[in-house]
C-alpha positions in Angstrom: -0.2 -0.1 0.0 1.4 3.3 -0.9 2.0 6.2 1.4 -0.9 8.5 0.0 -3.3 5.1 0.2 -2.9 5.3 4.1 -5.4 6.3 6.4 -5.8 9.5 7.7 -3.4 10.0 10.6 -1.8 6.6 10.2 1.4 7.7 8.9 2.0 10.2 11.9 1.3 7.4 14.4 3.5 5.0 12.7 6.4 7.4 12.3 6.1 8.5 16.2 6.2 4.9 17.1 9.3 4.1 15.3 10.9 6.7 16.5 9.8 5.8 20.0 12.9 3.6 20.6 15.4 6.0 20.2 17.2 8.3 17.4 16.2 7.4 14.0 17.0 8.3 10.5 14.1 8.8 8.1 15.1 5.6 5.8 15.1 3.3 9.2 11.7 5.0 9.8 10.3 3.8 6.5 12.5 0.3 6.4 10.7 -0.2 10.2 7.2 0.6 8.9 7.7 -2.2 6.0 9.2 -4.7 7.7 6.8 -4.5 11.0 3.5 -4.7 8.9 5.1 -7.5 6.6 5.3 -5.4 3.4 1.3 -4.3 3.8 2.4 -0.8 4.3 5.2 0.7 2.0 5.5 4.5 2.8 7.5 6.4 -0.3 10.0 8.9 0.4 7.8 11.8 -1.2 5.0 11.0 1.9 7.5 10.1 4.7 9.9 13.0 4.7 7.1 15.7 4.8 5.2 14.1 7.6 9.0 13.6 9.0 9.2 17.7 8.8 5.3 18.4 9.6 5.9 16.5 13.1 8.7 18.3 13.7 6.8 21.5 13.3 4.4 20.6 15.4 7.0 19.9 18.4 6.6 16.1 18.3 10.0 15.4 16.8 13.6 17.0 17.4 16.4 16.2 14.8 20.0 16.1 15.2 22.7 14.9 13.0 24.6 11.5 13.1 26.2 9.1 11.6 24.2 6.2 9.9 25.2 2.5 9.8 26.5 2.9 6.7 29.0 5.3 7.8 26.9 7.9 6.1 25.7 11.4 7.8 22.2 11.2 8.0 19.4 13.4 9.9 18.1 11.4 12.9 15.0 12.0 14.6 13.8 11.5 18.2 10.6 12.0 19.9 10.0 14.9 22.3 8.1 15.0 25.4 5.0 16.1 23.4 5.5 13.5 20.8 5.3 11.1 23.7 2.1 12.1 24.8 0.8 12.4 21.5 1.9 8.7 20.8 0.4 7.4 23.7 -3.1 9.0 23.0 -3.2 8.3 19.3 -2.3 4.8 20.2 -5.4 4.4 22.4 -7.5 5.9 20.0 -6.4 3.9 17.1 -6.9 0.8 19.5 -10.5 1.9 19.9 -11.2 2.7 16.7 -10.0 -0.9 15.2 -12.1 -2.3 17.9 -15.3 -0.9 17.0 -14.5 -1.3 13.3 -13.8 -5.3 14.2 -17.2 -5.2 15.8 -19.0 -4.1 12.8 -17.3 -5.9 10.2 -17.9 -9.2 12.1 -21.5 -8.6 13.2 -24.3 -10.8 12.0 -27.2 -9.9 9.8 -29.8 -8.2 12.1 
């Protein structure tokens, strides 16, 4: 599924989760999303990097420069305190939403 096909808000919460374990560069965020979802969600760079910058402008992510595992200089993103709060709130919202949709989809004919 391409990045633009993601449900509204999905990409943001996935990025926040990907960064929740510590500073992570953009390519690794996209790779984590792809691997964690067994390739069901594949975020294109054209969707990923604008989302990272948007989350940064909202104060949910900070950035710092570092060296990647390949030895190249890369921008690393990390959660701010506001980002941690947002992740908790959004994860709870998505869990409730998924439960409600699952109930509706498994309902028997009235």
